[in-house]
Structures are given as structure tokens and as C-alpha cells.
C-alpha positions in Angstrom: -41.0 -173.0 59.4 -38.8 -172.7 56.3 -36.5 -169.8 56.2 -37.6 -167.6 53.2 -34.9 -165.0 53.4 -31.3 -166.4 53.6 -29.1 -163.6 54.9 -25.4 -163.9 54.3 -24.3 -164.9 57.7 -21.1 -162.9 57.6 -22.9 -159.8 56.6 -24.7 -159.4 59.8 -22.5 -161.5 62.1 -25.5 -163.5 63.4 -25.7 -167.1 64.4 -26.2 -169.9 61.8 -29.7 -170.1 60.4 -32.3 -171.7 62.7 -35.8 -172.9 62.1 -37.2 -170.1 64.2 -37.4 -166.7 62.5 -37.8 -163.1 63.4 -40.3 -161.4 61.1 -40.3 -157.7 60.7 -43.5 -156.4 59.2 -44.0 -152.8 58.0 -47.8 -152.5 58.3 -48.1 -148.9 57.3 -46.1 -146.4 55.2 -47.0 -142.8 54.2 -49.7 -142.5 51.5 -47.2 -140.9 49.1 -45.0 -143.9 49.1 -44.7 -145.2 45.5 -46.0 -148.6 44.7 -42.7 -149.6 43.1 -40.6 -148.5 46.1 -38.4 -151.0 47.9 -38.0 -150.8 51.7 -34.8 -151.7 53.4 -33.5 -152.2 56.9 -30.3 -150.3 57.8 -28.7 -151.5 61.0 -25.5 -151.6 63.1 -25.0 -155.2 61.8 -24.7 -154.2 58.1 -22.7 -151.0 58.6 -25.9 -148.8 58.4 -26.1 -149.5 54.7 -29.5 -148.0 53.7 -29.6 -149.8 50.3 -28.5 -153.3 51.4 -30.3 -155.7 49.0 -29.9 -158.5 51.5 -32.0 -156.5 54.0 -34.7 -155.6 51.5 -38.3 -156.2 52.5 -40.7 -158.2 50.3 -43.9 -156.4 49.4 -47.0 -158.5 50.3 -50.1 -156.5 49.4 -49.9 -153.3 51.4 -47.3 -154.7 53.8 -43.6 -155.1 53.6 -42.1 -158.3 55.2 -38.5 -159.2 56.1 -37.7 -162.6 57.6 -34.4 -163.0 59.4 -32.8 -165.8 61.4 -33.6 -165.6 65.1 -31.3 -163.0 66.7 -29.8 -163.7 70.1 -29.0 -160.1 71.0 -30.5 -156.6 70.8 -29.6 -154.4 67.8 -30.5 -150.9 66.5 -32.0 -150.3 63.1 -33.9 -147.9 60.9 -36.2 -148.3 57.9 -35.3 -146.6 54.6 -36.2 -146.5 50.9 -32.7 -146.9 49.8 -30.8 -143.8 51.0 -30.4 -141.5 54.0 -32.5 -138.9 52.1 -35.3 -141.4 52.1 -35.0 -142.7 55.7 -38.0 -142.8 58.0 -38.9 -139.7 60.0 -41.8 -138.6 62.2 -45.1 -137.5 60.9 -43.9 -133.9 61.0 -40.6 -134.6 59.3 -38.4 -134.7 62.3 -35.7 -137.3 62.9 -36.6 -140.3 64.9 -34.5 -142.4 67.3 -33.1 -145.7 66.1 -35.5 -148.6 66.5 -34.3 -151.4 68.9 -34.9 -155.1 68.5 -35.0 -157.2 71.7 -34.4 -160.9 71.6 -37.3 -163.3 72.1 -39.8 -161.3 70.0 -40.9 -163.4 66.9 -42.8 -160.7 65.1 -42.0 -156.9 65.0 -44.8 -154.6 63.7 -43.6 -151.3 62.3 -45.4 -148.2 61.3 -43.4 -145.6 59.2 -44.9 -142.2 59.7 -42.9 -140.3 57.1 -39.9 -140.3 54.7 -37.4 -137.6 54.9 -37.6 -136.5 51.3 -41.3 -136.1 51.5 -41.0 -133.0 53.6 -39.7 -129.5 52.6 -36.0 -129.3 53.3 -35.6 -128.6 57.0 -32.3 -127.8 58.5 -31.3 -130.4 61.1 -29.8 -128.8 64.2 -26.1 -129.1 64.1 -24.2 -130.2 67.3 -20.8 -129.5 65.9 -18.6 -127.2 67.9 -17.6 -123.7 66.6 -14.1 -125.0 65.8 -15.3 -127.6 63.3 -15.4 -126.6 59.7 -15.6 -128.1 56.2 -12.8 -127.7 53.7 -13.9 -125.1 51.1 -14.1 -127.8 48.4 -14.1 -131.6 48.2 -10.8 -133.3 47.5 -10.1 -135.5 44.5 -9.3 -139.2 45.0 -7.1 -139.4 41.9 -6.9 -143.2 41.7 -10.6 -143.6 42.0 -11.8 -140.6 40.1 -14.1 -139.6 42.9 -14.2 -136.7 45.4 -14.7 -136.6 49.1 -15.9 -134.0 51.6 -13.5 -133.4 54.5 -14.4 -131.8 57.8 -11.9 -130.6 60.3 -11.7 -130.0 64.1 -9.1 -127.4 65.1 -8.1 -127.3 68.8 -8.8 -124.3 70.9 -5.1 -123.3 71.0 -4.7 -123.8 67.2 -3.1 -120.3 66.7 -0.8 -120.7 69.6 1.4 -123.5 68.4 3.3 -124.4 65.3 2.4 -128.1 65.0 -0.2 -130.5 66.3 -0.9 -134.3 66.3 -3.5 -135.3 63.7 -6.2 -137.9 64.0 -7.7 -139.1 60.7 -11.2 -140.8 60.9 -13.5 -142.5 58.5 -17.3 -142.2 58.3 -16.9 -138.5 58.8 -20.6 -137.8 58.9 -20.8 -139.5 62.4 -17.7 -137.9 63.9 -18.8 -134.4 65.0 -22.4 -133.7 64.2 -25.8 -135.3 64.9 -27.2 -133.3 61.9 -25.1 -135.2 59.4 -24.8 -138.5 61.1 -26.5 -141.7 59.8 -26.2 -143.7 63.0 -25.5 -141.2 65.8 -22.3 -139.2 66.4 -19.1 -139.9 68.2 -19.0 -136.4 69.8 -15.3 -136.2 69.0 -15.2 -132.4 69.0 -16.6 -132.3 72.6 -14.2 -135.1 73.7 -11.2 -133.2 72.2 -12.2 -130.0 73.8 -12.5 -131.8 77.2 -9.1 -133.4 76.8 -7.6 -130.0 76.0 -9.1 -128.3 79.0 -8.5 -131.2 81.5 -5.1 -132.5 80.3 -3.7 -130.1 77.8 -3.8 -132.6 74.9 -4.6 -130.8 71.6 -4.9 -132.3 68.1 -6.4 -131.7 64.7 -9.1 -134.2 63.7 -9.7 -134.9 60.0 -13.1 -136.5 59.3 -13.4 -138.1 55.9 -16.9 -138.3 54.7 -18.0 -141.6 53.1 -20.0 -142.2 50.0 -22.7 -144.6 51.1 -22.8 -146.3 47.6 -19.0 -146.8 47.6 -18.4 -147.3 51.4 -18.0 -151.0 51.4 -15.9 -150.9 48.2 -13.5 -148.3 49.6 -13.2 -149.7 53.1 -11.8 -153.1 52.0 -8.8 -153.8 49.7 -10.2 -157.3 49.3 -13.3 -158.2 47.4 -16.0 -160.2 49.1 -17.3 -162.3 46.1 -20.5 -163.4 47.9 -21.5 -159.8 48.4 -20.0 -158.4 45.2 -18.4 -155.6 47.2 -15.0 -154.4 48.3 -11.7 -154.1 46.3 -11.1 -150.3 46.2 -9.5 -150.2 49.6 -5.9 -150.0 48.3 -6.8 -146.9 46.2 -8.7 -145.4 49.1 -5.7 -146.0 51.4 -3.4 -144.2 49.0 -5.7 -141.3 49.0 -5.7 -141.0 52.8 -2.0 -141.7 53.3 -0.6 -139.8 50.4 -3.0 -137.3 49.0 -5.1 -136.2 52.0 -2.3 -136.3 54.5 0.0 -134.3 52.2 -2.8 -131.7 51.8 -3.4 -131.4 55.5 0.3 -131.0 56.2 0.7 -128.4 53.5 -2.2 -126.2 54.6 -2.6 -126.8 58.4 -0.3 -126.9 61.4 0.1 -130.6 61.3 3.1 -132.5 62.7 4.2 -135.0 59.9 6.0 -137.4 62.3 4.2 -140.7 62.2 4.1 -141.0 66.0 1.9 -137.9 66.0 -0.5 -139.2 63.3 -3.4 -141.6 64.0 -5.8 -143.4 61.7 -9.0 -144.5 63.5 -12.2 -146.1 62.4 -15.0 -148.5 63.4 -16.8 -151.4 61.7 -15.6 -151.4 58.1 -13.7 -148.2 59.0 -11.9 -150.3 61.5 -10.9 -152.8 58.8 -9.5 -150.2 56.5 -7.8 -148.4 59.4 -5.9 -151.6 60.1 -4.9 -152.0 56.5 -3.8 -148.3 56.1 -1.8 -148.4 59.3 0.1 -151.6 58.4 0.6 -150.5 54.7 1.8 -147.0 55.6 3.5 -147.2 59.0 5.7 -144.3 57.9 2.6 -142.1 57.7 0.6 -143.4 60.7 2.4 -144.5 63.8 -0.9 -144.7 65.8 -3.8 -147.0 64.7 -7.2 -147.3 66.3 -9.2 -150.4 65.2 -12.7 -150.4 66.7 -15.0 -153.4 66.1 -13.6 -154.2 62.7 -15.6 -156.4 60.4 -12.8 -158.9 59.9 -15.3 -161.5 58.5 -15.6 -159.3 55.3 -12.4 -161.0 54.0 -10.3 -163.7 55.7 -7.4 -162.3 53.6 -6.9 -159.7 56.4 -5.4 -162.4 58.6 -3.1 -163.6 55.7 -2.1 -159.9 55.2 -1.3 -159.3 58.9 0.6 -162.6 59.1 3.0 -161.5 56.4 3.6 -158.1 58.0 6.7 -157.4 60.1 6.7 -154.4 62.5 9.0 -151.8 61.2 8.4 -148.9 63.5 7.4 -148.1 67.1 3.8 -148.1 65.9 1.1 -148.6 68.5 -2.3 -150.3 67.7 -5.4 -150.1 69.8 -8.0 -152.9 69.3 -11.5 -152.5 70.7 -14.5 -154.9 70.7 -17.7 -155.5 72.6 -19.0 -158.8 73.8 -22.5 -157.9 72.7 -21.6 -157.2 69.1 -21.6 -160.7 67.7 -20.6 -164.2 68.5 -17.6 -164.2 66.3 -16.2 -160.7 66.6 -14.3 -161.3 69.8 -12.9 -164.6 68.5 -11.8 -162.8 65.3 -10.2 -160.0 67.3 -8.2 -162.5 69.4 -7.0 -164.2 66.2 -5.9 -160.7 64.9 -4.1 -160.1 68.1 -2.3 -163.4 67.7 -1.1 -162.5 64.2 0.0 -159.0 65.4 2.1 -160.7 68.1 3.7 -162.9 65.5 4.4 -159.7 63.5 6.3 -158.2 66.3 3.7 -156.4 68.4 4.5 -158.5 71.4 3.3 -156.5 74.4 1.2 -153.5 75.4 3.9 -151.1 74.2 2.8 -152.0 70.7 -0.6 -153.4 70.8 -3.5 -153.3 73.3 -6.8 -155.0 73.0 -9.8 -154.1 75.1 -12.9 -156.4 75.2 -15.9 -154.6 76.8 -18.7 -156.8 78.3 -21.5 -154.3 77.4 -20.0 -153.1 74.1 -22.3 -153.1 71.1 -21.7 -152.3 67.4 -22.8 -148.7 67.8 -21.5 -145.1 67.9 -22.3 -144.6 71.5 -19.9 -147.4 72.4 -17.1 -146.2 70.3 -17.6 -142.6 71.5 -17.5 -143.8 75.1 -14.2 -145.6 74.6 -12.5 -142.9 72.4 -10.8 -141.1 75.2 -9.1 -144.3 76.5 -7.9 -145.2 73.0 -6.3 -141.7 72.7 -4.7 -142.1 76.1 -3.0 -145.3 75.0 -2.1 -144.2 71.4 -0.7 -140.8 72.4 0.6 -141.9 75.8 -1.5 -139.4 77.8 -1.6 -139.4 81.5 -4.9 -140.2 83.1 -6.2 -137.6 85.6 
């Protein structure tokens, strides 16, 4: 059977195209769905992009059809009409769990009961802790002429010390709160509270919200020509390292020493965390790179190979064996280049490959504590 929908292989990190296909069929959508609406699949494999034209369904009468290469592993996904305000919900407007594809199924039948924007605005229940708050206003990204929402976690003993370590994280919608997340939350606030009460470790966490339309552009300094995306990462890195970090240190009890500052991200956020950490080692002495989409641009390896370690910077690399067939291979290549750059042992770089790890927030959340233990040299209880 001829493949009708050629998906950019790198985009979803799947195997090479096979004759066999997986066909996703949306048999039913809400009656109020416009006839000219396009339906998309957002998944863990495309960074949960709700408007990915390469994951657009084709309308066939009253149905929507998406044909993909046969997939060898499970993955989570949702159906949208192009944004998280138009993502699928239940018939009464409530959020629904991520759908899960299981290998071996050739045809997946889908019924969409509702779209989020078709219901009166309902407040999603926040799961953020009381010590999580937004900055009063968005911050300007001067080089990009854009603005970003920032959300902060302040530790329970914030008023009892002069300075704290700071952890900067991308995809801020997913860091603290299920109500704002687009793919599940990391539960970083609960994890940080637990670390404080069990080991005494306290830190400020700065969650940088993304703009879904600019996410892939801002999270890579290199352009992926086949996708037509990327290229704003250097300007975004400047915003984080120079503008945002300066703002936090001026207005909060933040320790400016690089060994007390971490930059952490996953997926495309992992890619830009690596770039920011290497470009600004005097700002971030601790770097967490979770499941980075290194395939987005091979230039990342060229960039790392030219880098020479200039500080006592520590880098934590994390990947799961169930994420894709190439991610672990790419991570080992990255580790090799980091070794050549001077990160020769676990004092400087540590890589963890987890057998059951998937490209998903629950995996990164589960491994977050261990990453902090390495980066900040915390003692395990």
C-alpha cells in the first residue's frame, strides 16, 4: 500500500518509511465544527505542537484521515484544531487524558466529543503550590520584539536566607500546574518542597512560558530548512542568560554564582538548554539536558565539537530507550563530543539511559530529583 503521507522522519523520530501504515481516522467531531477546519495530531514525538502541518489530517467526506509509517512503540497524543484553545475535550468540556497508540494496530478510530473553545470558559483546577506565582507582567525579549510570561517557585524558607540557587526551565506551562500544561506537568513545585523538607535543599525555580507558534523557532539557534523552523535560538538564549537572569537577580534573592544556577529543559527545551549552557558558562554552571531533539540540526554536534570547557560546569544528560531508535545513539555521540571538549568524567558530565523512559513529562518529572542531586551535589537520603 502506497504511503500517502510522507512524514519528515526526523520530526517524529520514527523508523524509515515502510509499506505498512498506521491509519488514524477521526470518525466523528462535534456538530459545531466548521467545514473548513483542519484537524491535527499533537504528540510527544513532535513536541506537542498543536498546529504541525506535517501531522494534519486529510478531510475525506465527514471523516479526517492521517496515515503514518508503522510505529514500533507506544506514544501519547491528542487531537486539536490548531491550538491548545481548540484541543479535544469531553462532551461536557472537561479535559481528557492523552490518547495512547499501541504498536500492532493498523487502524485507530477516534471520536472527538468536544473542542475546548466551544464551551463557556471554565477554570481548570490549578495544581500549583501556594508558593508559585506569576511575575506581575510579561518580560520583553528585546532582540526578538516579543514578550514572555514567567512563573516562579519560591522555597518555603525564602524569607529566611539572603541568596538561593536558581533553576531556569523552558516550557513553563508544564513545570508546576496541570491547569496550564499542554502535555502534563513535571510537578516541580511538589518535588522542590519535598527536597526542602527531606534534605534541606532550597532553590528558586523560574519557569519560562513558551509561545506555541514560536517554540521551535526559539528553541534552536540553527534553522531546519526541511521544516522551515528554528533560527531564533541565539536571541532567545540572550534573553534567558542576560535579560531574564539579570531581572531575577535584581528583584529576588538569587545567587549569581554560575555553580548555583541551572538551565534545564526537555525535548526542544533540552536542545536549547545545551546551547545556552555552553554559550553562557559564566551564567549557568549547571545544565540539565533531557531527551534533546538533536536531530533537529546536526550543527549541534559541530557546535559542541568546537567548544572547550572553561569552567567547572556540570552537565546531566537523560534519555529513555523507548523514546526513539536514534535518540540514544545521538546522545552517545553528544557525550563523545563533550568528552573531547573536556568533560572527561562524571565530575563534569553524567549520562543516564533509562530502559522504560519515554518522551513524556511523567518520565522527566520522575528523573528530576536525581538530576538535581547530581547537578547540585546533593546527598541522597
